[in-house]
C-alpha positions in Angstrom: -9.0 6.8 19.7 -6.3 4.7 21.5 -3.1 5.5 20.0 -0.1 2.8 20.0 3.2 4.1 19.4 5.8 1.7 18.2 8.6 3.7 17.0 10.9 2.3 14.3 14.7 2.8 13.7 14.7 4.2 10.0 18.4 5.0 10.2 20.1 4.1 13.6 17.9 6.1 15.7 18.1 9.4 13.6 14.8 10.2 12.1 12.3 8.4 13.8 9.0 7.3 11.8 5.7 6.1 13.9 3.5 3.4 13.2 0.0 3.1 14.3 -2.1 0.1 15.1 -5.6 0.4 13.2 -8.6 -0.1 15.3 -12.4 -0.4 14.8 -14.3 2.4 13.1 -10.6 4.2 12.1 -10.6 5.9 8.8 -8.1 7.3 6.4 -9.7 10.7 7.0 -9.9 10.5 10.8 -6.5 9.3 11.2 -4.9 12.0 8.8 -6.8 14.9 10.9 -5.6 13.1 14.4 -1.9 12.9 13.2 -1.8 16.4 11.3 -1.0 14.7 8.1 -2.9 14.3 4.5 -4.6 11.4 3.4 -2.4 11.7 0.7 0.8 11.2 2.5 -1.0 8.4 4.4 -1.5 6.7 1.0 2.1 7.4 0.0 3.8 5.8 3.3 1.5 2.8 2.7 1.8 1.7 -0.5 -0.2 -1.3 0.4 -3.7 0.6 0.9 -5.4 2.2 -1.8 -8.6 3.5 0.0 -9.8 3.7 3.5 -11.7 0.1 2.8 -8.3 -1.6 2.8 -7.8 -0.7 6.4 -7.9 -3.7 8.7 -8.2 -3.8 12.6 -4.9 -4.7 14.1 -3.3 -3.9 10.8 0.2 -1.6 11.5 0.4 1.8 9.3 3.1 4.1 8.8 2.5 7.7 10.0 4.6 9.9 8.1 6.1 13.4 9.4 3.2 15.4 11.3 2.9 15.1 14.9 5.4 12.1 14.8 8.0 15.1 14.3 7.4 15.5 18.2 9.6 12.3 18.5 12.5 13.4 16.9 15.3 13.7 19.4 16.2 16.9 20.9 18.6 19.0 19.2 22.4 18.8 20.5 24.0 22.5 21.8 27.1 22.7 19.7 29.1 23.6 22.4 28.8 19.7 23.4 29.9 17.8 20.1 33.2 17.4 19.3 34.9 19.2 16.3 35.9 16.9 13.7 36.8 16.7 10.2 33.9 16.4 7.4 33.2 16.0 3.9 30.9 18.3 2.5 28.7 15.3 0.5 28.1 17.4 -2.7 28.2 21.0 -4.0 25.2 22.9 -4.5 22.9 25.3 -3.3 21.0 24.7 0.2 17.2 25.1 -0.6 16.0 24.7 2.9 18.0 24.8 5.9 17.9 23.0 9.1 14.7 24.1 11.4 11.2 24.9 10.7 10.4 25.1 7.4 6.9 25.2 4.9 6.5 23.1 2.5 4.0 22.7 -0.7 3.7 19.1 -0.4 3.9 19.1 3.5 2.8 22.0 5.0 5.0 23.6 8.0 7.2 21.1 9.7 10.6 21.1 11.4 13.5 19.9 8.9 16.3 17.9 10.8 18.6 18.3 7.9 19.7 20.4 4.8 18.7 19.8 1.2 21.0 20.8 -1.3 19.9 21.0 -5.0 21.9 19.5 -7.5 21.3 18.1 -10.9 20.4 14.2 -11.2 23.1 11.9 -11.2 25.6 14.3 -9.0 27.4 12.1 -6.9 27.1 12.2 -3.2 30.1 11.8 -1.2 30.5 10.0 2.3 30.8 13.0 4.8 33.4 10.7 6.9 34.7 7.4 6.9 32.2 4.3 8.2 30.2 1.6 8.0 26.9 1.6 5.7 23.9 0.7 8.2 21.6 1.5 5.3 21.6 1.3 1.8 17.9 0.9 0.1 14.6 2.2 -0.4 12.6 4.1 2.8 9.0 3.6 1.8 8.5 6.9 4.3 9.1 9.0 1.7 13.0 9.2 1.5 13.7 7.5 -1.6 16.9 5.5 -1.9 18.7 6.2 1.4 22.2 5.6 2.5 22.9 5.7 6.3 26.5 5.7 7.3 27.7 4.8 10.8 31.0 7.0 11.6 31.8 5.3 15.2 31.8 7.4 18.3 28.2 8.5 18.1 27.9 9.8 15.1 25.5 8.9 11.8 24.9 10.6 8.6 21.8 10.1 6.0 21.9 10.9 2.5 18.4 10.1 0.8 16.3 11.0 -2.1 19.0 9.5 -3.9 18.7 8.4 -8.1 21.2 5.5 -7.7 22.9 3.7 -4.8 26.7 3.0 -5.1 27.1 1.2 -1.7 25.5 -1.9 0.0 24.8 -2.3 3.9 28.0 -3.4 6.1 30.2 -2.2 3.2 33.1 0.1 4.8 33.6 3.5 3.4 36.2 6.0 3.3 35.7 9.9 3.4 34.8 11.2 0.5 33.9 8.2 -1.0 31.1 8.2 -3.8 28.3 6.4 -2.2 25.2 7.5 -4.3 23.8 10.1 -7.1 21.5 13.0 -6.6 17.9 12.1 -7.3 14.2 13.1 -6.7 12.9 9.8 -5.3 10.3 9.2 -3.1 8.6 12.3 -1.4 10.3 15.2 -3.3 9.7 18.2 -5.6 12.7 18.2 -7.6 16.6 16.5 -7.7 18.1 17.4 -4.4 20.1 15.7 -1.5 18.5 15.6 2.1 21.6 15.5 4.3 21.2 15.0 8.0 23.6 14.3 10.6 23.3 12.9 14.5 25.5 12.7 17.5 24.7 10.3 20.2 21.4 9.9 18.8 20.4 13.6 18.3 19.9 15.7 15.5 22.6 18.4 14.7 22.8 21.2 12.0 25.1 19.8 9.4 26.2 23.1 8.2 27.1 24.4 12.0 28.7 21.5 12.3 30.6 21.8 9.0 31.6 25.4 9.9 33.5 24.6 13.3 35.1 21.8 11.1 36.6 24.2 9.0 37.6 26.7 11.7 38.9 23.9 13.3 
């Protein structure tokens, strides 16, 4: 099976998803096995597909999570990350931290962010001033998503929101409400999936904020 990888920038090179060009003889079952995802996840990421008979040679489909996780940028050692002041986006219990985790819906994978549980409709705040680069639906499972470019190599992403309060291109200040907590996309309950990168590499939001507090 020849794999053609086309890297799609979902949020300023922060979380990379992959695309696969369908070849003769491909089936959803074979692709799911090859990329270590379920058929259900493939169908979720490609709503235009109803079953394997919809696959057309040359068609490009999204490959969610699974082996695409190896394309995530390497996490920065925090010693190399500047210490800045940040605003935590939403209060709540962290139900999934940064690193390897096991999910009922997706099995074991690397979680390049933190999940913060909170009631649907709870305001989500911008972690720092910046420009909104993405504000809309992400069809690879993240639902309503906001991505903010804070300059100096920093970006943050906020996913699974029920409502968005900003638009792409909008300037925001630190602490400004940008969305509302929800459970859109590939989600098992209301929470915020919050991710941070520095110069394109993933960093642990909790450790970044701990350093910010000690500043």
